[in-house]
DOMARNU-132884 format. One record per residue (C-alpha): residue in one letter; z, x, y. Coordinates in steps of 0.05 Angstrom, whole numbers, padded with zeros to 5 digits, always signed. Example, Ala and Ser with C-alpha at 12.3 -4.5 7.8 and 13.67 -1.06 7.14 Angstrom:
! DOMARNU-132884
A+00156+00246-00090
S+00143+00273-00021
END
This chain:
! DOMARNU-132884
M+00000+00001-00003
S-00013+00026+00068
S+00048+00041+00113
K+00015-00011+00160
S+00018-00062+00113
R+00072-00114+00121
G+00111-00133+00054
L+00097-00190+00013
L+00153-00240+00000
F+00159-00271-00066
I+00204-00333-00091
I+00229-00342-00165
S+00261-00409-00177
A+00289-00437-00239
A+00345-00477-00271
S+00408-00436-00286
G+00399-00406-00354
T+00320-00403-00347
G+00330-00319-00341
K+00305-00323-00271
T+00347-00268-00248
T+00337-00220-00310
L+00262-00227-00299
A+00269-00208-00223
E+00310-00148-00248
R+00256-00125-00298
L+00207-00131-00244
V+00241-00086-00191
Q+00251-00038-00252
I+00176-00033-00261
L+00147-00039-00193
P+00168+00012-00145
N+00152-00024-00080
L+00187-00088-00097
R+00262-00100-00075
M+00303-00154-00092
S+00339-00192-00041
R+00415-00185-00043
S+00441-00249-00027
Y+00511-00265+00007
T+00561-00312-00019
S+00627-00339-00009
R+00646-00337-00080
A+00694-00290-00110
A+00662-00230-00154
R+00656-00236-00227
A+00680-00186-00273
G+00628-00127-00270
E+00605-00151-00203
R+00597-00097-00147
A+00598-00116-00073
G+00540-00087-00038
V+00503-00084-00104
D+00501-00150-00136
Y+00518-00194-00077
N+00546-00187-00007
F+00618-00220-00020
V+00642-00254+00043
S+00694-00306+00063
R+00674-00381+00073
S+00694-00370+00140
H+00650-00308+00151
F+00596-00342+00118
E+00600-00410+00157
G+00590-00368+00217
M+00526-00337+00194
I+00501-00404+00190
E+00521-00424+00256
R+00485-00362+00288
Q+00424-00387+00241
E+00424-00318+00209
F+00402-00343+00142
L+00328-00353+00114
E+00357-00400+00064
W+00427-00419+00044
A+00451-00472-00006
D+00518-00499-00034
V+00512-00488-00110
F+00573-00513-00148
G+00620-00512-00088
N+00605-00437-00071
L+00557-00423-00013
Y+00494-00372-00025
G+00445-00348+00026
T+00387-00294+00046
C+00395-00260+00106
R+00336-00268+00150
P+00345-00200+00192
D+00357-00163+00130
T+00295-00196+00096
E+00254-00182+00158
A+00273-00112+00163
L+00244-00098+00087
L+00177-00134+00096
A+00166-00105+00166
S+00178-00030+00130
G+00122-00049+00082
Q+00169-00065+00022
D+00155-00128-00024
V+00212-00172-00028
V+00234-00219-00087
L+00285-00273-00072
V+00319-00308-00133
I+00335-00377-00103
D+00341-00453-00127
V+00294-00512-00109
Q+00337-00528-00043
G+00329-00452-00022
A+00259-00446-00031
R+00240-00510+00010
Q+00285-00484+00062
V+00244-00415+00061
T+00175-00457+00063
A+00199-00500+00124
T+00204-00434+00158
G+00130-00426+00156
I+00138-00351+00134
D+00086-00327+00084
R+00112-00328+00016
T+00088-00335-00057
A+00128-00384-00093
I+00137-00385-00172
F+00172-00435-00218
V+00201-00408-00286
L+00207-00461-00333
P+00241-00456-00408
P+00198-00473-00464
S+00238-00541-00470
F+00301-00573-00447
Q+00339-00564-00513
I+00324-00487-00509
L+00354-00483-00441
E+00414-00521-00463
R+00423-00467-00522
R+00416-00414-00479
L+00469-00443-00425
R+00517-00457-00485
G+00508-00392-00514
R+00525-00349-00452
S+00570-00395-00412
A+00644-00403-00414
D+00641-00466-00372
S+00679-00529-00381
E+00644-00584-00409
A+00642-00620-00349
A+00610-00557-00316
M+00559-00556-00373
Q+00535-00624-00355
R+00532-00610-00282
R+00487-00555-00294
L+00446-00591-00344
A+00439-00649-00295
A+00415-00602-00243
A+00362-00576-00286
R+00334-00641-00301
A+00339-00664-00230
E+00299-00598-00204
A+00246-00589-00263
G+00195-00634-00226
A+00194-00591-00168
Y+00149-00539-00201
V+00091-00582-00164
D+00111-00552-00099
Y+00106-00475-00121
D+00042-00433-00125
Y+00051-00413-00193
V+00086-00442-00262
V+00110-00391-00312
I+00141-00412-00379
N+00195-00364-00396
D+00187-00362-00477
R+00202-00287-00489
L+00227-00239-00434
E+00172-00183-00437
P+00109-00223-00441
T+00137-00268-00384
V+00147-00202-00344
V+00081-00182-00354
R+00056-00252-00327
L+00097-00241-00269
Q+00063-00171-00256
E+00000-00203-00259
I+00011-00254-00204
I+00043-00197-00161
A-00018-00155-00169
A-00070-00211-00156
E-00027-00233-00090
R-00032-00155-00070
S-00101-00158-00081
R-00122-00217-00039
T-00177-00203+00012
H-00138-00211+00078
R-00076-00166+00052
M-00127-00108+00030
S-00165-00106+00092
L-00135-00044+00120
I-00144-00003+00063
A-00215-00032+00051
E-00237-00015+00119
E-00210+00055+00110
I-00259+00060+00050
I-00315+00031+00079
R-00317+00073+00141
S-00329+00131+00085
F-00392+00102+00073
E-00414+00115+00141
K-00470+00164+00159
END
């Protein structure tokens, strides 16, 4: 990518348990110019999570102050905890030429889209609802009530795939990562995004 080119913004959304965070982490490992946005959250850190690495952990009052100052590109209340993407942080990365991936829910994706910012939105579906439920129950220590809330949210949000640019089925991790890489490569290769590099090459053809 030319140093003069603005980075691209990608959104990955999916129901809890579909594997969206794992997919994004694999993409960042593979693609050197892709960065994962670090969200702010009002919840406490879980075991093994590191402040400034996994999330920016802040108090609820601090988070609410950021909302008032309109510092979020998007934010959402997820099961009683606040999560958000800092707009200045994201804009700085894009301006530097870094591609950025946001792992956010449907509500957050709609907020980002409403800002008018150039983005490519990808919705990840599980192979079936039954497989999603099995994955959730296998990884989560949530109460049954909390589990039912997650499953209800998955049902409610699944139809939102029509608002996205791409839909990917996460049946197996590595093939799904490859499909996402192909989407990113295609978006990077769009004519209007390659024009600076293409024009440099065209000039070399001139006598």
